[in-house]
C-alpha positions as CSV (number, residue, x, y, z in Angstrom):
1,M,6.4,11.7,11.0
2,P,7.1,9.6,7.9
3,A,4.6,6.8,7.1
4,V,3.7,4.2,4.5
5,Y,-0.1,3.9,3.8
6,I,-2.7,2.1,1.7
7,L,-5.7,3.8,0.3
8,L,-8.9,2.1,-0.8
9,C,-10.1,3.7,-4.0
10,S,-13.7,4.1,-5.1
11,D,-13.2,1.3,-7.7
12,G,-12.1,-1.2,-5.0
13,T,-8.4,-1.0,-5.9
14,Y,-5.6,-0.1,-3.5
15,Y,-3.1,2.6,-3.8
16,V,0.2,2.3,-1.8
17,G,2.2,5.3,-0.9
18,S,4.7,6.9,1.5
19,T,5.0,10.4,2.8
20,R,6.7,12.7,5.3
21,N,3.3,14.0,6.5
22,L,0.4,11.6,6.3
23,E,-2.4,14.0,7.2
24,H,-1.2,16.5,4.5
25,R,-0.8,13.7,1.9
26,L,-4.3,12.4,2.6
27,Q,-5.7,15.9,2.1
28,Q,-4.0,16.1,-1.2
29,H,-5.4,12.7,-2.3
30,A,-8.9,13.7,-1.2
31,S,-8.9,17.0,-3.1
32,G,-7.6,15.4,-6.3
33,R,-4.1,16.8,-6.0
34,G,-2.6,13.5,-5.0
35,A,-1.4,10.9,-7.4
36,E,-2.9,10.6,-10.9
37,Y,-4.0,7.1,-10.0
38,T,-6.1,8.2,-7.1
39,R,-7.3,11.4,-8.9
40,M,-9.2,9.1,-11.3
41,R,-10.6,7.0,-8.5
42,L,-12.1,9.4,-5.9
43,P,-13.2,9.2,-3.3
44,V,-10.4,7.4,-1.5
45,T,-10.3,6.3,2.1
46,L,-7.3,5.4,4.3
47,A,-7.3,1.6,4.7
48,W,-4.0,1.2,6.6
49,A,-1.0,3.3,7.7
50,Q,2.2,2.7,9.6
51,E,4.6,5.4,10.9
52,T,8.3,4.7,10.3
53,E,11.5,6.0,11.7
54,S,12.6,7.6,8.4
55,V,11.4,8.6,4.9
56,R,13.8,6.0,3.5
57,E,12.2,3.3,5.6
58,A,8.7,4.4,4.5
59,Y,9.7,4.4,0.9
60,G,11.3,0.9,1.3
61,W,8.0,-0.5,2.7
62,E,6.1,1.2,-0.1
63,R,8.2,-0.5,-2.8
64,K,8.0,-3.8,-1.0
65,I,4.2,-3.7,-0.7
66,H,3.8,-2.6,-4.3
67,G,5.0,-6.1,-5.3
68,W,2.5,-7.9,-3.0
69,S,-0.7,-9.6,-4.0
70,R,-4.1,-8.2,-2.9
71,A,-4.4,-11.2,-0.4
72,K,-1.1,-10.3,1.2
73,R,-2.0,-6.6,1.4
74,D,-5.3,-7.6,3.0
75,A,-3.5,-9.8,5.6
76,L,-1.2,-6.9,6.4
77,M,-4.1,-4.5,6.9
78,R,-5.9,-7.1,9.2
79,G,-2.7,-7.5,11.2
80,D,-2.6,-11.2,10.2
81,F,1.2,-11.2,10.2
82,Q,1.6,-15.0,10.5
83,L,-0.2,-15.4,7.2
84,L,2.3,-13.1,5.3
85,P,5.0,-15.8,4.7
86,V,2.4,-18.3,3.5
87,L,1.1,-15.8,1.0
88,S,4.6,-15.2,-0.2
89,Q,5.0,-18.7,-1.4
90,R,4.4,-19.4,-5.1
91,R,1.2,-21.0,-6.2
92,A,1.6,-24.6,-7.3
93,G,2.2,-24.9,-11.0
94,R,3.2,-21.2,-11.5
95,P,6.7,-20.9,-13.0
96,P,9.2,-18.5,-11.4
97,P,9.5,-15.2,-13.3
98,E,12.1,-15.0,-16.0
99,R,15.0,-12.7,-15.3
């Protein structure tokens, strides 16, 4: 079943990914055959995962979560969904990004 997932790396950073087969992908990461990012930060542990209806949906969630702050990712993993919109608001004094 397709899934989006977050790994906690040994250096305390997060890695966000999506896959068709979560168990197989986790084995790849653990053995150093996963992403280059995780290969350099072993061991990694699964911090959060969510099955999706399709690979397209999993990839869409992956791309969305990539743009989130650590605080927003932490809220997602805790299941603190009411906090997500609050964490999406800009910090006071921070200008919007230039386009």
